MIFI-932019 format. One record per residue: residue number from 1; x, y, z of N, C-alpha, C in turn; residue in three letters. Coordinates in Angstrom, 3 decimals. Layout:
   num      neast     nnorth        nup     caeast    canorth       caup      ceast     cnorth        cup   residu
   NUM          X          Y          Z          X          Y          Z          X          Y          Z      ALA
...
This chain:
   num      neast     nnorth        nup     caeast    canorth       caup      ceast     cnorth        cup   residu
     1      4.055     44.265    -15.707      4.680     44.080    -14.433      3.690     43.550    -13.389      SER
     2      2.469     44.131    -13.399      1.430     43.630    -12.465      0.986     42.235    -12.802      GLU
     3      0.858     41.940    -14.108      0.481     40.609    -14.544      1.559     39.569    -14.160      ILE
     4      2.817     39.994    -14.311      3.959     39.124    -13.969      3.935     38.797    -12.483      TYR
     5      3.693     39.828    -11.646      3.642     39.610    -10.196      2.489     38.721     -9.802      GLU
     6      1.347     38.885    -10.458      0.183     38.052    -10.166      0.469     36.603    -10.544      LYS
     7      1.110     36.395    -11.693      1.461     35.008    -12.145      2.452     34.374    -11.179      GLU
     8      3.431     35.154    -10.709      4.400     34.603     -9.759      3.754     34.236     -8.431      ASN
     9      2.771     35.061     -7.996      2.066     34.749     -6.773      1.274     33.443     -6.905      LYS
    10      0.601     33.298     -8.056     -0.114     32.054     -8.333      0.817     30.854     -8.309      ILE
    11      1.970     30.972     -8.962      2.920     29.871     -8.981      3.443     29.557     -7.582      LYS
    12      3.706     30.617     -6.798      4.205     30.413     -5.432      3.135     29.660     -4.582      THR
    13      1.900     30.092     -4.668      0.840     29.429     -3.927      0.659     28.001     -4.378      GLU
    14      0.787     27.768     -5.653      0.711     26.392     -6.205      1.804     25.500     -5.653      LEU
    15      3.022     26.031     -5.617      4.162     25.283     -5.069      3.937     24.980     -3.590      ILE
    16      3.506     25.971     -2.843      3.287     25.750     -1.418      2.183     24.695     -1.196      ILE
    17      1.113     24.782     -2.008      0.058     23.784     -1.882      0.531     22.392     -2.236      SER
    18      1.357     22.286     -3.211      1.937     20.972     -3.593      2.845     20.423     -2.520      LEU
    19      3.676     21.261     -1.950      4.550     20.828     -0.855      3.725     20.326      0.323      ILE
    20      2.684     21.092      0.670      1.830     20.672      1.786      1.045     19.402      1.493      ASN
    21      0.621     19.254      0.252     -0.110     18.011     -0.115      0.861     16.811     -0.041      ALA
    22      2.102     16.991     -0.456      3.056     15.885     -0.357      3.342     15.545      1.073      LYS
    23      3.431     16.519      1.961      3.604     16.275      3.350      2.404     15.489      3.930      LYS
    24      1.194     15.895      3.535     -0.013     15.214      4.028     -0.022     13.766      3.539      ASP
    25      0.381     13.535      2.302      0.418     12.181      1.741      1.442     11.339      2.488      LEU
    26      2.603     11.901      2.760      3.673     11.159      3.501      3.168     10.821      4.902      ASN
    27      2.476     11.798      5.574      1.972     11.508      6.896      0.905     10.435      6.877      LEU
    28      0.043     10.479      5.902     -1.034      9.456      5.803     -0.385      8.054      5.588      ALA
    29      0.651      8.007      4.783      1.351      6.717      4.564      1.983      6.219      5.861      ASN
    30      2.632      7.114      6.588      3.251      6.708      7.847      2.181      6.256      8.866      LYS
    31      1.062      6.964      8.939     -0.006      6.588      9.857     -0.602      5.230      9.461      ASN
    32     -0.711      4.992      8.173     -1.264      3.732      7.693     -0.390      2.577      8.118      PHE
    33      0.945      2.769      8.073      1.841      1.692      8.434      1.714      1.264      9.892      GLU
    34      1.268      2.161     10.746      1.139      1.841     12.162     -0.266      1.837     12.649      THR
    35     -1.227      1.859     11.723     -2.637      1.992     12.088     -3.152      0.717     12.767      ALA
    36     -4.002      0.963     13.779     -4.697     -0.143     14.346     -5.800     -0.582     13.402      GLU
    37     -6.299     -1.764     13.599     -7.248     -2.382     12.680     -8.424     -1.481     12.361      GLU
    38     -8.950     -0.742     13.275    -10.122      0.100     13.054     -9.850      1.329     12.200      GLY
    39     -8.576      1.699     12.033     -8.236      2.912     11.299     -7.634      2.674      9.905      LEU
    40     -7.500      1.423      9.531     -6.880      1.093      8.225     -7.696      1.708      7.105      VAL
    41     -9.008      1.566      7.127     -9.846      2.128      6.039     -9.747      3.662      5.997      ASP
    42     -9.672      4.270      7.148     -9.567      5.752      7.238     -8.279      6.219      6.581      TYR
    43     -7.145      5.587      6.940     -5.872      6.009      6.352     -5.787      5.655      4.864      TYR
    44     -6.414      4.583      4.462     -6.481      4.240      3.033     -7.185      5.323      2.291      THR
    45     -8.300      5.818      2.826     -9.026      6.929      2.215     -8.158      8.166      2.133      TYR
    46     -7.463      8.483      3.253     -6.618      9.660      3.256     -5.501      9.560      2.211      GLN
    47     -4.931      8.398      2.068     -3.871      8.205      1.094     -4.413      8.458     -0.298      ILE
    48     -5.542      7.853     -0.612     -6.122      8.024     -1.974     -6.500      9.490     -2.224      LYS
    49     -7.072     10.136     -1.238     -7.463     11.549     -1.415     -6.241     12.452     -1.587      ALA
    50     -5.213     12.245     -0.772     -4.006     13.041     -0.884     -3.214     12.773     -2.178      ASN
    51     -3.235     11.519     -2.620     -2.600     11.152     -3.899     -3.289     11.862     -5.027      LYS
    52     -4.613     11.911     -5.025     -5.350     12.608     -6.042     -5.052     14.092     -6.041      SER
    53     -4.938     14.653     -4.855     -4.587     16.077     -4.726     -3.218     16.396     -5.296      LYS
    54     -2.279     15.557     -4.940     -0.883     15.728     -5.419     -0.860     15.615     -6.943      VAL
    55     -1.514     14.624     -7.508     -1.551     14.424     -8.942     -2.170     15.660     -9.640      ASP
    56     -3.261     16.153     -9.067     -3.904     17.352     -9.650     -2.960     18.534     -9.630      PHE
    57     -2.312     18.769     -8.481     -1.423     19.945     -8.343     -0.205     19.806     -9.232      LEU
    58      0.308     18.599     -9.386      1.482     18.368    -10.282      1.079     18.754    -11.711      VAL
    59     -0.070     18.265    -12.154     -0.556     18.641    -13.509     -0.747     20.139    -13.665      ASN
    60     -1.277     20.763    -12.632     -1.488     22.202    -12.659     -0.168     22.934    -12.726      LYS
    61      0.826     22.443    -11.959      2.161     23.075    -11.956      2.806     22.944    -13.367      ALA
    62      2.691     21.784    -13.916      3.283     21.589    -15.289      2.632     22.516    -16.267      ARG
    63      1.297     22.733    -16.155      0.598     23.602    -17.090      1.037     25.064    -16.942      SER
    64      1.564     25.398    -15.759      2.092     26.751    -15.473      3.578     26.879    -15.818      LYS
    65      4.140     25.784    -16.394      5.541     25.824    -16.768      6.567     25.480    -15.695      GLY
    66      6.048     24.958    -14.571      6.963     24.505    -13.480      7.307     23.063    -13.669      LEU
    67      8.556     22.762    -13.339      8.975     21.345    -13.394      9.031     20.828    -11.953      SER
    68      9.003     19.504    -11.869      9.125     18.879    -10.525     10.505     19.166     -9.948      LEU
    69     11.549     19.244    -10.774     12.867     19.538    -10.241     12.872     20.917     -9.537      ASN
    70     12.201     21.902    -10.145     12.113     23.232     -9.534     11.428     23.160     -8.204      MET
    71     10.320     22.437     -8.175      9.535     22.332     -6.932     10.277     21.595     -5.855      ILE
    72     10.949     20.505     -6.233     11.723     19.755     -5.241     12.882     20.596     -4.712      GLU
    73     13.518     21.392     -5.563     14.613     22.254     -5.122     14.095     23.273     -4.104      GLU
    74     12.958     23.861     -4.370     12.353     24.822     -3.430     12.002     24.141     -2.141      ILE
    75     11.448     22.924     -2.252     11.064     22.165     -1.057     12.271     21.863     -0.163      TYR
    76     13.388     21.433     -0.793     14.554     21.108      0.010     15.209     22.371      0.603      PHE
    77     15.181     23.468     -0.105     15.707     24.715      0.442     14.873     25.174      1.634      LYS
    78     13.553     25.005      1.481     12.627     25.423      2.548     12.790     24.569      3.792      LYS
    79     13.078     23.284      3.610     13.180     22.371      4.730     14.613     22.003      5.099      ASN
    80     15.555     22.810      4.667     16.967     22.522      4.949     17.244     22.702      6.434      GLN
    81     18.038     21.807      6.961     18.360     21.878      8.395     19.609     22.707      8.555      VAL
    82     19.611     23.561      9.637     20.818     24.319      9.935     20.748     25.604      9.203      GLY
């Protein structure tokens, strides 16, 4: 029971980290689209860094038996309007 709870906590934290990393990646992409000339390199770096983080967390989630469909369902429930 204690091991099960610990594993669920790890999975929950992993899902939250992945959701936040995807938000950061989306924000970096939006900022890149409207970036002034001096900030293009900065946002390019942010996009690459956030993409690497998302890829890492997706692989980690898969290794824990989570599917992207499960994670996306949780994401949409968490961000549902109304």
